[in-house]
VOTI-990981 format. One record per atom (N, C-alpha, C): residue in one letter; y, x, z. Coordinates in steps of 0.2 Angstrom, whole numbers, plus 5000, padded with zeros to 4 digits. Last residue first. Example, Ala and Ser with C-alpha at 12.3 -4.5 7.8 and 13.67 -1.06 7.14 Angstrom:
s498950645035;s499550685036;s500050645039;a497250665039;a497850625039;a498450665039;
This chain:
l492649634909;l492649674903;l491849704900;e493249534921;e492849514912;e492549554905;v493749614927;v493149614930;v492749594924;l495149574923;l494749644925;l494149654928;d495049454918;d495349514916;d495049604915;h495349404933;h494849434929;h494749424920;v496449444940;v495949494940;v495449484935;q496749294947;q497549394942;q496849404940;e495849244948;e496249214942;e496649274937;t495649274960;t494949304954;t495549274950;p496849354970;p496649314965;p496049314959;c496849534975;c497149504970;c496849424969;h496349624981;h497049594987;h496949514980;e494749664979;e494849614987;e495749594987;i495249694967;i494749654967;i494549594972;l495849814971;l496249734967;l496149684968;l495049894978;l495449854980;l495949774977;q494049904965;q493849874970;q494449834976;v494949994957;v494649924955;v494549904963;i495150094968;i495850074964;i495450004962;r493950154969;r494350094974;r494850084971;c493950194957;c493450154957;c493650134964;g494750344956;g494950254954;g494550194955;c493750434961;c494650384966;c494850344961;n492650464951;n492550454962;n493250404964;h492550314939;h492750384940;h492750364950;r492150184936;r491450264934;r491950314938;a493250134933;a492950084940;a492150154938;i494150204921;i494050194931;i493650184934;g493350184912;g493150234914;g493750214922;l493550014912;l492750064911;l492950124912;v494950024909;v494849994918;v493850014917;a495450024898;a495450074901;a495050084909;n495449934886;n495049964891;n494850014897;n496949954881;n496449984879;n495650004883;q497149884897;q497549914892;q497049914889;t496849864912;t496549844905;t496949854899;l497849944918;l497149994915;l496749964916;e499149894915;e498749944911;e498049984914;d498949744923;d498649764914;d498949834912;i498749784936;i498049794930;i498049764921;i500049834935;i499249884935;i498949894934;f500749734931;f501049784932;f500249854930;q500449644943;q500149614938;q500149694934;l500849654957;l500249704957;l500249684947;m501649554961;m501949644962;m501449664958;k500549464966;k501149474959;k501349524956;p499949494977;p499849524974;p500349484964;a501249594986;a500849534987;a500749554978;l500649764994;l501249734988;l500949644989;s500249895000;s500849825005;s501049805002;t498949864995;t498949855000;t499649815004;i499449944983;i498949884982;i499049824988;c500150034990;c500549994986;c500149944985;k498950114993;k499550085000;k499950054995;q498250144977;q498050094986;q498650084989;v499650234975;v499350154974;v498650134976;v499050324984;v499850284984;v499650204982;y497850364984;y498150344988;y499150304988;n498150434970;n497850374969;n497650354976;a498550544971;a499150494969;a498750414968;h497750644971;h498050624977;h498450554977;p496750644964;p496350654971;p497150654976;c496850544948;c497250624954;c496850574961;r496650424944;r496150474939;r496150564947;c497650364944;c497050324947;c496550384948;a498750414941;a498750404945;a498150404949;e498350374925;e498250454928;e498450454936;r498750244926;r497750264923;r497750364928;i500050234928;i499450214932;i498650234932;h501150284922;h500650334925;h500250304931;g501750144921;g501650184914;g501150264916;r502550144937;r502450104928;r502150164922;l503150214947;l502350224946;l501850194936;e504150144952;e504150224947;e503350254946;r503650044958;r503750044951;r504150104948;a503550084969;a502950014967;a503150044960;l504950074975;l504550154974;l503650124969;a505149954973;a505650004968;a505050054971;w504349874981;w504449864975;w504849914970;r504749954994;r504349954990;r503949944982;g505949844994;g505949964993;g505249994990;e505749744995;e506049764989;e506049864989;d505149725008;d505149735004;d505049754995;s505749895015;s505549805013;s505449825009;a504750055020;a505150015016;a505149955017;a503450095027;a504450095032;a504850055025;e502850115019;e502350085025;e503250055031;l503050205009;l502850155006;l503050075013;a503350295014;a504050295013;a503650215010;q501850345018;q502450345023;q503050275020;q501850395005;q501350335007;q501750295015;v502550505001;v502450404998;v502450365000;e501950555012;e502750575011;e502750485009;l500650615004;l500850575013;l501550535014;c500950654992;c500850584993;c500650534999;g501550744998;g502050724991;g501550654996;y500150835002;y501050825007;y501450775004;a499650834989;a499550824999;a499850795000;d500450794975;d500150854978;d500050824983;v500950674968;v500250724964;v499750764971;a502150584972;a501150604974;a500750614972;l502750684966;l502750694973;l502050644975;
């Protein structure tokens, strides 16, 4: 759903309306697909919504996927992905994003 314009809006609305548990369940569906989603003109908005609506500790899987094989270097230079990196830096404690910014 997150990869087309209509579907990404539906997922974002679901994230807004969901309980904490519901938001976490929706976010977990992105596991293993974060790098693709960051580069997608639609799915990146879903990742952004996850970042702004979940507690920082629940975002660790996003950071882990971005730091794997230094993927963050390409994501940070991408016109959609750069916003993901920026939001993580804004919303997470420094020690959590240390590996993200020290590459």
